[in-house]
C-alpha positions as CSV (number, residue, x, y, z in Angstrom):
1,X,11.0,19.1,1.7
2,X,11.5,17.9,-1.8
3,X,8.4,18.4,-4.0
4,X,8.3,14.8,-5.1
5,X,8.3,13.6,-1.6
6,X,5.6,16.0,-0.6
7,X,3.4,14.9,-3.5
8,X,3.9,11.2,-2.6
9,X,2.9,11.9,1.0
10,X,0.0,13.9,0.0
11,X,-1.3,11.0,-2.1
12,X,-0.9,8.7,0.9
13,X,-2.8,11.3,3.0
14,X,-5.6,11.4,0.3
15,X,-5.9,7.6,0.5
16,X,-6.1,7.7,4.2
17,X,-9.0,10.2,4.0
18,X,-10.8,8.1,1.5
19,X,-10.5,5.0,3.6
20,X,-11.9,6.8,6.7
21,X,-14.5,8.8,4.9
22,X,-17.3,6.7,6.2
23,X,-16.5,7.5,9.9
24,X,-15.0,11.0,9.3
25,X,-12.4,10.2,12.0
26,X,-8.8,10.8,11.0
27,X,-6.0,9.4,13.0
28,X,-3.1,11.8,12.8
29,X,0.5,11.5,13.9
30,X,2.6,14.6,14.6
31,X,4.5,14.1,11.3
32,X,1.3,13.8,9.3
33,X,0.0,17.0,10.8
34,X,3.3,18.8,10.0
35,X,3.2,17.6,6.4
36,X,-0.5,18.6,6.0
37,X,0.1,22.1,7.4
38,X,3.1,22.7,5.1
39,X,0.8,21.8,2.2
40,X,-2.5,23.4,3.1
41,X,-2.2,26.0,5.8
42,X,-2.7,29.7,5.1
43,X,0.7,30.5,6.7
44,X,2.4,28.2,4.2
45,X,0.6,29.9,1.3
46,X,1.7,33.3,2.5
47,X,5.3,32.2,2.8
48,X,5.1,30.8,-0.8
49,X,3.8,34.1,-2.2
50,X,6.5,36.0,-0.4
51,X,9.1,33.7,-2.0
52,X,7.5,34.2,-5.4
53,X,7.8,38.0,-5.0
54,X,11.4,37.8,-4.1
55,X,12.1,35.4,-7.0
56,X,10.6,37.7,-9.6
57,X,12.4,40.7,-8.2
58,X,15.6,38.7,-8.5
59,X,14.7,37.6,-12.0
60,X,14.1,41.3,-12.9
61,X,17.6,42.2,-11.6
62,X,19.2,39.4,-13.7
63,X,17.2,40.6,-16.7
64,X,18.7,44.1,-16.3
65,X,22.2,42.6,-17.0
66,X,21.0,41.2,-20.4
67,X,20.5,43.0,-23.7
68,X,17.1,44.6,-24.1
69,X,15.6,44.8,-27.6
70,X,13.1,47.5,-28.2
71,X,11.0,48.6,-31.2
72,X,9.7,52.1,-31.3
73,X,7.5,53.5,-34.1
74,X,4.6,55.7,-35.2
75,X,2.4,53.9,-37.7
76,X,1.4,56.4,-39.0
77,X,1.4,60.0,-38.0
78,X,-0.6,62.7,-39.7
79,X,-0.4,66.5,-39.3
80,X,-2.5,69.4,-40.7
81,X,-1.6,72.4,-38.6
82,X,0.6,75.6,-38.4
83,X,4.1,75.5,-37.1
84,X,6.2,78.3,-35.8
85,X,9.2,78.9,-38.2
86,X,12.2,81.3,-37.9
87,X,13.1,83.1,-41.2
88,X,16.6,84.0,-42.3
89,X,16.2,87.6,-41.0
90,X,15.5,86.3,-37.5
91,X,11.8,87.0,-37.6
92,X,9.2,84.3,-37.0
93,X,6.2,83.3,-39.1
94,X,3.8,80.4,-39.2
95,X,3.9,77.9,-42.0
96,X,1.4,75.3,-43.0
97,X,2.3,71.7,-42.1
98,X,0.3,69.1,-44.1
99,X,2.1,65.8,-44.0
100,X,1.9,62.2,-43.1
101,X,4.8,60.1,-41.7
102,X,6.0,56.7,-40.7
103,X,8.8,56.1,-38.2
104,X,10.4,52.9,-36.9
105,X,13.5,52.3,-34.8
106,X,15.0,49.0,-33.6
107,X,17.4,49.3,-30.7
108,X,19.5,46.9,-28.6
109,X,20.5,48.3,-25.2
110,X,23.0,46.7,-22.8
111,X,23.9,47.9,-19.3
112,X,27.6,47.8,-18.6
113,X,28.1,46.3,-15.1
114,X,31.8,47.1,-15.0
115,X,31.5,50.9,-15.5
116,X,27.8,51.5,-14.7
117,X,27.2,53.0,-18.1
118,X,24.8,52.0,-20.9
119,X,25.5,51.2,-24.6
120,X,22.9,50.8,-27.3
121,X,22.9,49.9,-31.0
122,X,20.0,51.2,-33.1
123,X,18.7,51.4,-36.6
124,X,15.9,53.6,-37.8
125,X,14.0,54.7,-40.9
126,X,11.9,57.9,-41.1
127,X,9.4,58.4,-43.9
128,X,7.6,61.7,-44.6
129,X,5.0,62.4,-47.4
130,X,4.3,66.1,-48.0
131,X,0.6,66.4,-48.9
132,X,-1.0,69.1,-51.0
133,X,-0.5,70.3,-54.5
134,X,3.3,69.6,-54.7
135,X,3.1,66.3,-52.9
136,X,6.4,64.3,-52.6
137,X,8.0,61.6,-50.5
138,X,11.2,61.8,-48.5
139,X,13.2,59.2,-46.5
140,X,15.9,59.5,-43.8
141,X,17.7,56.4,-42.7
142,X,20.1,55.6,-39.9
143,X,21.4,52.2,-40.8
144,X,23.5,51.9,-37.8
145,X,24.1,54.1,-34.7
146,X,26.0,53.4,-31.5
147,X,25.3,55.4,-28.4
148,X,27.1,55.4,-25.1
149,X,26.0,57.0,-21.8
150,X,28.6,56.9,-19.0
151,X,28.7,58.6,-15.6
152,X,32.4,59.3,-14.9
153,X,32.5,59.8,-11.2
154,X,29.1,58.9,-9.9
155,X,28.2,55.6,-8.1
156,X,28.1,52.5,-10.2
157,X,24.5,51.3,-9.5
158,X,24.9,48.1,-11.5
159,X,28.0,47.1,-9.5
160,X,26.2,47.5,-6.2
161,X,23.0,45.8,-7.4
162,X,25.1,42.8,-8.4
163,X,26.4,42.6,-4.9
164,X,23.1,43.3,-3.0
165,X,20.4,41.5,-5.1
166,X,21.9,37.9,-4.9
167,X,22.2,38.3,-1.1
168,X,18.6,39.6,-0.9
169,X,17.4,36.6,-2.8
170,X,19.4,34.2,-0.6
171,X,17.8,35.9,2.4
172,X,14.4,35.4,0.9
173,X,15.0,31.7,0.3
174,X,16.2,31.2,3.8
175,X,13.2,33.2,5.1
176,X,10.9,30.9,3.1
177,X,12.3,27.7,4.6
178,X,12.2,29.3,8.1
179,X,8.6,30.3,7.5
180,X,7.8,26.6,6.7
181,X,9.5,25.6,9.9
182,X,7.4,28.2,11.7
183,X,4.4,26.6,10.3
184,X,5.7,23.4,11.8
185,X,6.1,25.1,15.2
186,X,2.5,26.3,15.0
187,X,1.4,22.8,14.1
188,X,3.2,21.3,17.1
189,X,1.5,23.9,19.4
190,X,-2.0,23.1,18.1
191,X,-1.3,19.4,17.9
192,X,-0.2,19.1,21.5
193,X,-2.9,21.5,22.7
194,X,-5.4,19.0,21.2
195,X,-3.5,16.1,22.8
196,X,-3.7,17.8,26.2
197,X,-7.3,18.6,25.8
198,X,-8.1,15.0,24.8
199,X,-6.2,13.6,27.8
200,X,-7.9,16.0,30.1
201,X,-11.2,14.9,28.7
202,X,-10.3,11.2,29.1
203,X,-9.2,11.9,32.7
204,X,-12.3,13.8,33.4
205,X,-14.5,11.0,32.0
206,X,-12.6,8.3,33.9
207,X,-12.7,10.3,37.1
208,X,-16.5,10.9,36.7
209,X,-17.1,7.2,36.2
210,X,-14.9,6.4,39.2
211,X,-16.6,9.0,41.3
212,X,-20.1,7.8,40.5
213,X,-19.0,4.2,41.2
214,X,-17.4,5.2,44.5
215,X,-20.5,7.2,45.5
216,X,-22.8,4.3,44.8
217,X,-20.6,2.0,46.9
218,X,-20.4,4.6,49.7
219,X,-24.2,4.8,49.8
220,X,-24.4,1.1,50.4
221,X,-21.6,1.3,53.0
222,X,-23.3,4.1,54.7
223,X,-26.5,2.1,55.1
224,X,-24.5,-0.5,57.1
225,X,-22.6,2.2,59.1
226,X,-19.2,1.6,57.7
227,X,-18.6,5.2,56.7
228,X,-19.8,8.5,58.2
229,X,-22.3,10.9,56.7
230,X,-19.4,13.5,56.2
231,X,-17.5,11.0,54.1
232,X,-20.6,10.3,52.0
233,X,-21.1,13.9,51.4
234,X,-17.5,14.3,50.3
235,X,-17.9,11.6,47.8
236,X,-21.1,13.1,46.5
237,X,-19.4,16.5,46.2
238,X,-16.5,14.8,44.4
239,X,-18.9,13.2,41.9
240,X,-20.5,16.5,41.2
241,X,-17.2,18.2,40.7
242,X,-16.1,15.5,38.4
243,X,-19.2,16.1,36.3
244,X,-18.4,19.8,36.1
245,X,-14.7,19.1,35.2
246,X,-15.9,16.7,32.4
247,X,-18.0,19.5,30.9
248,X,-15.1,22.0,31.0
249,X,-12.8,19.4,29.5
250,X,-15.3,18.8,26.7
251,X,-15.5,22.5,25.8
252,X,-11.6,22.8,25.8
253,X,-11.4,19.7,23.6
254,X,-13.9,21.1,21.1
255,X,-12.0,24.4,20.9
256,X,-8.7,22.7,20.4
257,X,-10.2,20.4,17.7
258,X,-11.6,23.4,15.8
259,X,-8.3,25.3,16.0
260,X,-6.2,22.5,14.7
261,X,-8.7,21.5,12.0
262,X,-8.9,25.1,10.7
263,X,-5.1,25.5,10.7
264,X,-4.7,22.2,8.7
265,X,-7.5,23.2,6.3
266,X,-9.7,20.3,7.1
267,X,-13.5,20.3,6.9
268,X,-15.7,20.5,10.1
269,X,-16.9,16.9,9.4
270,X,-13.4,15.4,10.1
271,X,-12.7,14.5,13.7
272,X,-9.0,14.4,14.4
273,X,-7.6,11.6,16.6
274,X,-4.1,12.8,17.5
275,X,-1.6,10.0,18.2
276,X,0.7,10.6,21.1
277,X,4.4,10.3,20.0
278,X,5.6,7.3,22.0
279,X,9.3,8.0,22.0
280,X,11.6,10.9,21.3
281,X,15.0,10.2,19.6
282,X,18.0,10.5,22.0
283,X,20.3,13.0,20.3
284,X,22.9,15.4,21.8
285,X,23.5,18.5,19.8
286,X,26.7,20.6,20.2
287,X,26.5,24.4,20.5
288,X,29.3,25.1,18.1
289,X,27.7,23.0,15.4
290,X,24.4,24.7,15.9
291,X,26.1,28.1,15.7
292,X,28.0,27.1,12.6
293,X,24.9,26.0,10.8
294,X,23.0,29.1,11.9
295,X,25.7,31.4,10.5
296,X,25.7,29.4,7.3
297,X,22.0,29.1,6.7
298,X,19.9,31.5,8.8
299,X,18.3,34.5,7.2
300,X,19.7,36.8,9.9
301,X,23.3,36.2,8.7
302,X,22.2,37.1,5.2
303,X,20.1,40.0,6.3
304,X,23.2,41.4,8.2
305,X,25.4,41.1,5.1
306,X,22.7,42.8,3.0
307,X,22.3,45.7,5.5
308,X,26.1,46.2,5.5
309,X,26.1,46.3,1.7
310,X,23.2,48.7,1.6
311,X,24.9,51.0,4.1
312,X,28.1,51.0,2.1
313,X,26.1,51.7,-1.1
314,X,24.4,54.7,0.5
315,X,27.8,56.1,1.5
316,X,29.2,55.5,-2.0
317,X,26.1,57.1,-3.6
318,X,26.4,60.2,-1.3
319,X,30.0,60.6,-2.2
320,X,29.3,60.2,-5.9
321,X,26.7,62.9,-5.8
322,X,29.3,65.4,-4.7
323,X,30.3,65.7,-8.3
324,X,28.4,64.6,-11.3
325,X,30.2,64.3,-14.6
326,X,28.7,62.2,-17.4
327,X,29.6,61.4,-21.0
328,X,27.2,61.0,-23.9
329,X,28.5,59.9,-27.3
330,X,26.8,58.8,-30.4
331,X,28.3,57.7,-33.7
332,X,26.8,56.3,-36.8
333,X,25.7,57.0,-40.3
334,X,22.7,58.6,-41.9
335,X,21.2,59.0,-45.3
336,X,18.4,61.1,-47.0
337,X,16.6,60.8,-50.3
338,X,13.2,60.8,-51.9
339,X,13.5,57.1,-52.6
340,X,13.9,54.6,-49.8
341,X,16.6,52.6,-51.4
342,X,18.6,55.7,-52.2
343,X,18.4,56.8,-48.5
344,X,20.8,53.9,-47.7
345,X,23.4,55.1,-50.3
346,X,25.8,58.0,-50.0
347,X,25.7,57.8,-46.2
348,X,27.3,60.6,-44.2
349,X,28.7,60.6,-40.7
350,X,26.4,61.2,-37.8
351,X,28.3,62.0,-34.7
352,X,27.6,63.5,-31.3
353,X,29.9,64.0,-28.4
354,X,28.7,65.6,-25.2
355,X,30.2,65.8,-21.8
356,X,27.9,67.1,-19.0
357,X,29.4,68.5,-15.8
358,X,27.6,69.3,-12.5
359,X,30.1,70.3,-9.8
360,X,28.9,72.2,-6.8
361,X,30.9,75.4,-6.3
362,X,29.0,76.7,-3.2
363,X,26.4,74.5,-1.6
364,X,27.1,75.4,2.1
365,X,28.2,71.9,2.9
366,X,24.9,70.2,1.9
367,X,26.4,67.4,-0.1
368,X,29.2,66.9,2.5
369,X,26.5,66.7,5.1
370,X,24.7,64.0,3.2
371,X,27.9,62.0,3.1
372,X,28.3,62.4,6.9
373,X,24.7,61.3,7.4
374,X,25.2,58.2,5.3
375,X,28.4,57.4,7.2
376,X,26.6,57.8,10.5
377,X,23.8,55.6,9.4
378,X,26.3,53.0,8.4
379,X,27.8,53.1,11.9
380,X,24.3,52.7,13.4
381,X,23.6,49.7,11.1
382,X,27.0,48.1,12.2
383,X,26.2,48.6,15.9
384,X,22.7,47.3,15.6
385,X,23.7,44.2,13.7
386,X,26.5,43.5,16.1
387,X,23.9,43.5,18.9
388,X,21.5,41.4,16.9
389,X,24.3,38.9,16.3
390,X,25.2,38.7,20.1
391,X,21.5,38.3,21.1
392,X,21.1,35.6,18.4
393,X,24.2,33.7,19.6
394,X,22.8,33.8,23.2
395,X,19.4,32.6,22.1
396,X,21.0,29.7,20.3
397,X,23.1,28.8,23.4
398,X,20.0,28.7,25.6
399,X,18.0,26.8,23.1
400,X,20.7,24.1,22.8
401,X,21.0,23.8,26.6
402,X,17.2,23.5,26.9
403,X,17.0,20.8,24.2
404,X,19.8,18.7,25.6
405,X,18.3,18.8,29.1
406,X,14.8,18.1,27.8
407,X,15.5,14.4,27.1
408,X,16.2,13.8,30.8
409,X,13.1,15.8,31.8
410,X,11.0,13.8,29.3
411,X,12.3,10.4,30.7
412,X,11.5,11.4,34.3
413,X,8.0,12.6,33.3
414,X,7.3,9.3,31.6
415,X,8.4,7.3,34.7
416,X,6.3,9.6,37.0
417,X,3.2,9.1,34.7
418,X,3.5,5.3,35.0
419,X,4.0,5.4,38.7
420,X,1.1,7.8,39.3
421,X,-1.3,5.6,37.2
422,X,-0.3,2.6,39.3
423,X,-0.7,4.5,42.6
424,X,-4.2,5.7,41.6
425,X,-5.4,2.2,40.7
426,X,-4.0,0.8,44.0
427,X,-5.6,3.7,45.9
428,X,-9.0,2.8,44.5
429,X,-8.7,-0.8,45.5
430,X,-7.4,0.3,49.0
431,X,-10.3,2.7,49.4
432,X,-12.8,0.0,48.6
433,X,-11.6,-2.1,51.5
434,X,-11.6,0.9,53.8
435,X,-7.9,1.3,54.4
436,X,-7.5,4.9,53.1
437,X,-9.8,7.9,53.2
438,X,-11.3,10.1,50.5
439,X,-8.6,12.8,50.9
440,X,-5.8,10.3,50.1
441,X,-7.9,9.0,47.1
442,X,-8.3,12.5,45.8
443,X,-4.6,13.2,46.1
444,X,-3.8,10.1,44.1
445,X,-6.3,11.1,41.4
446,X,-4.9,14.6,41.1
447,X,-1.3,13.2,41.0
448,X,-2.3,10.8,38.2
449,X,-4.0,13.6,36.2
450,X,-1.2,16.0,36.6
451,X,1.5,13.4,35.8
452,X,-0.2,12.5,32.6
453,X,-0.6,16.1,31.4
454,X,3.0,16.8,32.5
455,X,4.2,13.9,30.4
456,X,2.5,15.4,27.3
457,X,3.8,18.8,28.1
458,X,7.4,17.5,28.3
459,X,6.9,15.8,24.9
460,X,5.7,19.1,23.5
461,X,8.7,20.9,24.9
462,X,11.1,18.3,23.4
463,X,9.6,18.7,19.9
464,X,9.2,22.4,20.2
465,X,12.9,22.8,21.2
466,X,14.0,20.6,18.4
467,X,12.0,22.3,15.7
468,X,13.1,25.7,17.0
469,X,16.7,24.5,16.5
470,X,15.7,23.5,13.0
471,X,14.2,26.8,12.3
472,X,17.2,28.9,13.3
473,X,19.8,26.6,11.6
474,X,17.7,25.3,8.7
475,X,19.4,22.0,9.5
476,X,17.9,18.6,10.3
477,X,20.0,17.2,13.1
478,X,18.2,13.8,13.3
479,X,19.1,13.1,9.6
480,X,22.3,15.2,9.5
481,X,21.4,17.2,6.4
482,X,20.6,20.8,5.5
483,X,17.0,21.7,4.9
484,X,16.7,22.6,1.2
485,X,14.1,23.0,-1.5
486,X,13.8,23.0,-5.3
487,X,12.8,26.7,-5.4
488,X,12.4,26.8,-9.2
489,X,10.0,23.9,-9.1
490,X,8.1,25.2,-6.1
491,X,7.7,28.7,-7.6
492,X,6.8,27.7,-11.2
493,X,4.7,24.7,-10.3
């Protein structure tokens, strides 16, 4: 799954396409099809974009923990208007405002993860020019100011985000790898569908040729009285049925070809020649190891942890909202003068201290009710996730059992396939010398066709079970390693 390996394999695949461009026929192994699907399928592209979304959301969370530098300014502002003004005797009048100004402020803001507060350091300069007959300039400076905003009893959002967001991103990464494995499972399904369709077409073509040949022989044998008219008509009927079966098999093969080709992103000019996997590796997988790897790597385990954290956060937020006390403090220096340089001399203190309180005295139990709702929701989440975990463990157990049994089923199916082929060939020879009838011959043919398709079906089941195990554990049991990816390279490539 490493990017370099994928690129190298893609180059090999490109060379293969160039070499076979003249005939437009592409021989494809199961592993080739899987690799191509992971690179070119629409499902793989969707999985990648979902990973990118999660990645940038996580990057945004990490950026919230870093200082933010901001410049704010008005360059310039101009006023020619009347403003409301309160005179010393308490009455109001309107005065003429005819001025131009410039303002600039540079601030550095940092969230405090430990307390959930925010601290900022700022410096600003405000310039005003009074226009009109007695025009003059005036400057006000704040060389340095320090501001603190701190909730005293509310929930610490930064603390909870630092717990939840890394788990959410780990869940997204596991979901991406699992989505890639799901692409593999779709590929296996389409690949073996095409294999079965091809074998059905080959069987139908072979059966048609044999039926035509047997009918021609039967016509000659009927002329000399070696077979009855009824047997001749049965052979003619078998030949017609074989022709109809060949037509149906051709249609099924065309549909399977189109489906796999579209999924792999190939053009309609390419004709895929799927190569049947000859062997399946003999490997026995222990349930406890599968369960351990699933708990370690699967997105479900990370999703359950995230849901527990989010439920705890909702309870903490509801409790924190029962009383809201916040602190706002600002200290620094300020200066004012008609010359800019003098505005930075003779500085005076500039201090603000404010404590805001919001404590419900009578809310008829509304906030307490919200706490109870959050706690009830948390219990629901815990119950659901326990059930999900139990179902997940059961599914893994059944999957392991099916996989371990499948090797035996595959071996039996391969032996039956060989025997059925031999029996069919012997039955044809025996029929030609008149020692068996057409019913026995048809039975041998059906057994041969069914054994071949069953062999392919058992191969499909073997690889499907194996890659299902990979998708739930994100672990490659054949190579004994975890499935991983260079996410930074994949996302930023």
